[in-house]
C-alpha positions as CSV (number, residue, x, y, z in Angstrom):
1,M,-19.6,-56.0,-11.5
2,G,-18.2,-56.8,-8.0
3,W,-15.2,-55.2,-6.3
4,D,-12.3,-56.7,-4.5
5,P,-10.9,-53.9,-2.3
6,A,-7.3,-53.7,-1.3
7,F,-5.9,-51.2,1.2
8,V,-2.4,-50.0,0.2
9,P,-0.3,-47.0,1.4
10,T,0.3,-45.3,-2.0
11,G,-1.2,-44.9,-5.5
12,R,1.8,-46.6,-6.9
13,A,1.2,-49.6,-4.8
14,A,-2.4,-49.6,-5.9
15,L,-1.4,-49.6,-9.6
16,A,1.1,-52.5,-8.9
17,S,-1.8,-54.5,-7.4
18,G,-3.8,-54.1,-10.6
19,A,-6.4,-51.5,-9.3
20,G,-9.1,-50.4,-11.6
21,L,-10.2,-47.5,-9.3
22,V,-8.1,-45.8,-6.6
23,F,-9.5,-43.9,-3.6
24,A,-7.3,-41.3,-2.0
25,A,-8.4,-41.1,1.6
26,G,-6.7,-38.0,3.0
27,G,-5.9,-34.4,2.2
28,D,-4.2,-32.6,-0.8
29,G,-0.9,-34.3,0.0
30,T,-2.5,-37.7,-0.4
31,V,-4.2,-36.7,-3.6
32,Q,-0.9,-35.3,-4.8
33,G,0.8,-38.7,-4.2
34,C,-1.9,-40.6,-6.0
35,A,-2.0,-38.2,-8.9
36,R,1.8,-38.7,-9.4
37,A,1.2,-42.4,-9.8
38,L,-2.1,-42.3,-11.9
39,A,-1.3,-39.4,-14.3
40,S,-1.6,-40.6,-17.9
41,T,-2.6,-44.2,-16.9
42,G,-6.4,-43.8,-17.3
43,V,-7.1,-45.4,-13.9
44,P,-9.7,-43.2,-12.2
45,L,-8.9,-41.4,-8.9
46,A,-11.7,-41.0,-6.3
47,I,-11.2,-38.7,-3.4
48,I,-12.3,-39.1,0.2
49,P,-11.5,-35.7,1.7
50,L,-10.1,-36.3,5.1
51,G,-7.4,-33.6,5.2
52,T,-7.2,-30.0,6.5
53,A,-7.8,-28.0,3.3
54,N,-9.0,-30.6,0.6
55,L,-8.7,-28.0,-2.1
56,T,-8.8,-30.4,-5.1
57,A,-11.8,-32.2,-3.7
58,R,-13.7,-29.0,-3.1
59,A,-12.9,-27.8,-6.6
60,L,-14.4,-31.0,-8.0
61,G,-17.5,-30.8,-5.8
62,I,-16.7,-34.0,-3.9
63,P,-19.0,-34.3,-0.9
64,H,-17.3,-33.7,2.5
65,R,-19.3,-36.5,4.2
66,T,-17.3,-39.8,3.9
67,S,-20.2,-42.0,2.9
68,R,-21.2,-39.7,0.1
69,A,-17.6,-39.3,-1.1
70,I,-17.3,-43.1,-1.3
71,E,-20.6,-43.2,-3.2
72,T,-19.3,-40.6,-5.7
73,G,-16.2,-42.8,-6.2
74,F,-18.3,-45.8,-7.2
75,A,-21.2,-44.1,-9.0
76,G,-19.8,-40.8,-10.1
77,R,-18.7,-39.8,-13.6
78,D,-15.2,-39.9,-15.0
79,H,-13.7,-36.5,-15.7
80,R,-10.2,-35.6,-17.1
81,I,-8.3,-32.8,-15.4
82,D,-5.0,-31.2,-15.7
83,V,-2.1,-31.6,-13.3
84,A,0.9,-29.4,-12.8
85,R,4.6,-30.3,-12.8
86,A,7.0,-28.3,-10.6
87,S,10.7,-28.2,-10.5
88,G,13.5,-25.9,-9.5
89,A,17.0,-25.7,-8.2
90,G,17.2,-27.9,-5.1
91,V,14.1,-30.0,-6.0
92,T,15.6,-33.4,-6.6
93,D,12.6,-34.9,-8.5
94,E,9.9,-33.2,-10.5
95,T,6.8,-32.7,-8.3
96,I,3.3,-33.4,-9.6
97,F,0.5,-31.4,-7.9
98,T,-3.2,-30.8,-8.5
99,A,-4.0,-27.7,-6.5
100,M,-1.5,-25.0,-5.8
101,A,2.3,-24.5,-5.4
102,G,4.1,-21.4,-4.3
103,I,7.3,-19.7,-3.1
104,G,7.4,-17.2,-0.3
105,L,4.8,-16.4,2.4
106,D,2.4,-19.2,1.5
107,A,5.1,-21.8,2.0
108,T,6.3,-20.0,5.2
109,V,2.8,-20.5,6.6
110,V,2.7,-24.1,5.6
111,R,6.0,-24.7,7.3
112,A,4.9,-22.9,10.5
113,T,1.6,-24.7,10.9
114,E,2.1,-27.7,13.2
115,P,0.3,-31.0,12.6
116,R,-1.2,-30.9,16.2
117,S,-2.7,-27.5,15.4
118,K,-4.2,-28.8,12.1
119,R,-5.8,-31.7,13.9
120,R,-7.3,-29.4,16.6
121,L,-8.3,-26.3,14.5
122,G,-8.5,-27.6,10.9
123,W,-8.1,-25.1,8.2
124,F,-8.2,-22.2,10.7
125,S,-4.7,-23.3,11.8
126,Y,-3.4,-21.9,8.5
127,A,-5.2,-18.6,9.2
128,V,-3.6,-18.4,12.7
129,S,-0.1,-19.0,11.3
130,G,-0.7,-16.6,8.4
131,M,-1.9,-13.7,10.6
132,A,1.3,-14.0,12.7
133,R,3.4,-13.6,9.6
134,L,1.8,-10.8,7.6
135,S,4.7,-8.5,8.3
136,A,7.4,-10.9,7.1
137,P,9.9,-9.3,4.7
138,R,9.0,-9.0,1.0
139,A,11.4,-10.3,-1.7
140,R,12.2,-9.4,-5.2
141,F,10.8,-11.9,-7.8
142,T,11.2,-12.2,-11.5
143,I,8.3,-14.0,-13.1
144,R,8.2,-15.2,-16.7
145,L,4.8,-16.3,-18.2
146,D,5.2,-18.6,-21.2
147,D,7.4,-16.6,-23.7
148,G,6.5,-13.2,-22.4
149,E,8.8,-10.5,-21.1
150,P,9.8,-11.1,-17.5
151,L,7.9,-9.3,-14.7
152,S,9.9,-7.8,-11.8
153,R,8.0,-7.5,-8.6
154,I,8.7,-7.0,-4.9
155,A,6.1,-9.3,-3.3
156,R,5.3,-11.5,-0.3
157,S,4.6,-14.7,-2.4
158,V,4.0,-16.0,-5.9
159,V,1.6,-18.9,-6.2
160,V,0.7,-21.0,-9.2
161,G,-2.7,-22.7,-9.1
162,N,-4.5,-25.4,-10.9
163,V,-7.4,-24.5,-8.6
164,G,-8.0,-21.1,-7.1
165,L,-9.2,-22.0,-3.7
166,L,-7.7,-21.3,-0.3
167,P,-8.4,-23.1,3.0
168,G,-11.6,-22.0,4.5
169,G,-13.6,-21.6,1.3
170,F,-12.0,-18.4,0.1
171,T,-11.0,-17.9,-3.6
172,L,-7.6,-16.4,-4.4
173,L,-7.6,-17.1,-8.2
174,P,-11.3,-16.8,-9.5
175,S,-10.4,-17.8,-13.1
176,A,-8.7,-21.1,-12.1
177,S,-10.1,-24.3,-13.5
178,L,-8.9,-27.9,-13.3
179,D,-9.6,-28.6,-16.9
180,D,-8.8,-25.5,-18.9
181,G,-5.2,-26.4,-19.9
182,L,-3.9,-23.3,-18.0
183,L,-2.2,-22.4,-14.8
184,D,-3.3,-19.3,-12.8
185,V,-0.6,-17.2,-11.2
186,G,-1.1,-14.9,-8.2
187,I,1.5,-12.3,-7.2
188,L,0.7,-11.3,-3.6
189,A,2.4,-7.9,-2.8
190,P,0.7,-6.0,0.0
191,A,3.1,-3.6,1.8
192,S,1.0,-2.4,4.7
193,P,-1.9,-3.4,7.0
194,V,-4.2,-1.3,4.7
195,D,-3.0,-3.2,1.7
196,W,-3.7,-6.5,3.5
197,A,-7.2,-5.3,4.2
198,I,-7.7,-4.5,0.5
199,V,-6.4,-7.9,-0.5
200,A,-8.8,-9.5,2.0
201,A,-11.7,-7.6,0.5
202,Q,-10.7,-8.7,-3.0
203,V,-10.5,-12.3,-2.0
204,M,-13.8,-12.2,-0.1
205,S,-15.7,-10.6,-2.9
206,R,-14.0,-12.8,-5.6
207,D,-12.9,-9.5,-7.3
208,N,-10.8,-10.6,-10.3
209,R,-9.5,-7.2,-11.3
210,K,-5.7,-6.8,-11.5
211,H,-4.2,-4.6,-8.8
212,R,-0.7,-3.9,-7.7
213,R,-1.4,-5.6,-4.3
214,L,-2.7,-8.8,-6.0
215,E,-2.0,-9.5,-9.6
216,R,-3.4,-12.5,-11.4
217,Y,-2.3,-14.0,-14.7
218,Q,-2.7,-17.2,-16.7
219,A,0.0,-19.2,-18.6
220,Q,0.9,-22.8,-19.5
221,H,4.5,-22.4,-18.2
222,V,5.7,-20.2,-15.3
223,E,9.3,-19.5,-14.3
224,I,9.7,-17.8,-10.9
225,S,13.0,-16.7,-9.5
226,S,13.9,-14.8,-6.3
227,E,16.9,-12.9,-5.1
228,A,16.6,-14.7,-1.7
229,E,16.3,-18.3,-0.8
230,L,12.7,-18.8,0.2
231,P,10.4,-21.6,1.5
232,R,8.5,-23.5,-1.3
233,Q,5.5,-25.8,-1.2
234,A,3.3,-27.8,-3.5
235,D,-0.2,-28.9,-2.3
236,G,0.7,-28.2,1.3
237,E,3.8,-30.4,1.1
238,L,7.1,-28.6,1.7
239,L,9.8,-28.6,-0.9
240,A,13.4,-27.7,-0.1
241,P,13.9,-23.9,0.2
242,G,15.3,-22.3,-2.9
243,R,15.5,-19.3,-5.2
244,S,13.4,-20.6,-8.1
245,L,10.2,-22.5,-9.0
246,S,9.3,-23.7,-12.5
247,V,5.8,-25.0,-13.2
248,S,4.2,-26.4,-16.3
249,V,0.7,-27.6,-17.0
250,W,0.1,-31.2,-18.1
251,P,-3.3,-31.0,-19.6
252,G,-6.0,-33.7,-19.2
253,V,-3.8,-36.5,-18.0
254,L,-5.6,-37.4,-14.7
255,T,-9.0,-39.1,-14.6
256,V,-11.0,-38.4,-11.5
257,R,-14.5,-39.3,-10.3
258,R,-16.8,-36.4,-9.6
259,P,-20.5,-36.2,-8.7
260,V,-22.9,-36.8,-11.6
């Protein structure tokens, strides 16, 4: 079968042109935009990882080299994955994401990382911004997982992941999987430099034990509220600051191409 390629700015435009396969050439924000258009359509999404973090591509094992990523798109196998749907006060439209969303420090780092720095330093630009903000004030959060009793925590950030990876190849949520029908939740609450060192050791060693400095949970629906208005992000794209974030899993609705 031959292919008649078309280059369009969005996944929605690709669908409108009758595409049978869509390549997302960019980072997690580009994948996010294509996932929003392709979810529940059955049209496969192939990823060419050209962004700073490429978390979804890495979780799928997509080759970093462009030629091999294109080959995977044409010759790989179809695989159905979950996406997540985020909303909250101040979010005008429900946001679809494939990798990770959060409220607090993670979004503060995203907001502070300049595009010029990302082009020059790649994923390390996030590390530079993060190191400069480790002492940012903590906030009081209330987190409800499915129908469980709410958790009250003083923390730096609460993240909800469909994948568990961080920029640079580190793993924040070791149990996260793109196709398990669950969301993984991380409550990041270090209070001192020593706490940060312990969290770093947990992440580096993929230690999945629950600890007061870094708690991990799983759920299908997560409700997060904060006493303060905080930055929010989804797949590295900023949402309007707010006091809440609600995330639900949408199981198996996105078809992606991954290596055989």
